[in-house]
C-alpha positions, -999 to +999 in steps of 0.1 A: -329+023+012-335+017+049-314+030+077-297-004+081-285-005+045-251+007+033-251+034+006-241+020-028-205+022-038-195+041-069-164+033-090-139+062-092-111+060-117-079+079-123-063+073-157-031+091-147-025+070-116-040+038-131-063+034-101-099+023-096-116+024-062-151+019-048-164+049-028-197+051-009-222+072-028-223+100-002-185+103-002-178+104-040-175+141-045-152+146-015-130+116-025-126+127-061-118+163-050-093+151-024-075+128-048-073+155-075-060+180-049-034+156-034-022+139-066-029+163-095-026+199-080-064+202-083-067+193-119-098+172-127-082+139-135-099+113-112-136+109-119-166+087-115-163+058-140-176+073-173-195+041-181-214+044-148-222+081-155-235+072-190-256+044-177-270+066-149-278+094-174-296+070-197-317+056-168-326+091-155-335+101-191-358+071-194-373+077-160-381+113-170-396+103-203-370+121-224-366+092-248-404+088-255 
């Protein structure tokens, strides 16, 4: 990624609120924490879309040769 490029956006979902948003990669952790603090008394309800996490874990595993 060059300095001119925007960071990728990551989908964040909250099943309790029924919401889904796109958050810049470098803001995901703070956005999830802020949502959970403000809406759910700090309970871990909002999260990065589980399908995205699974796909990322599979790609990292392949890149590391864990599936060979």
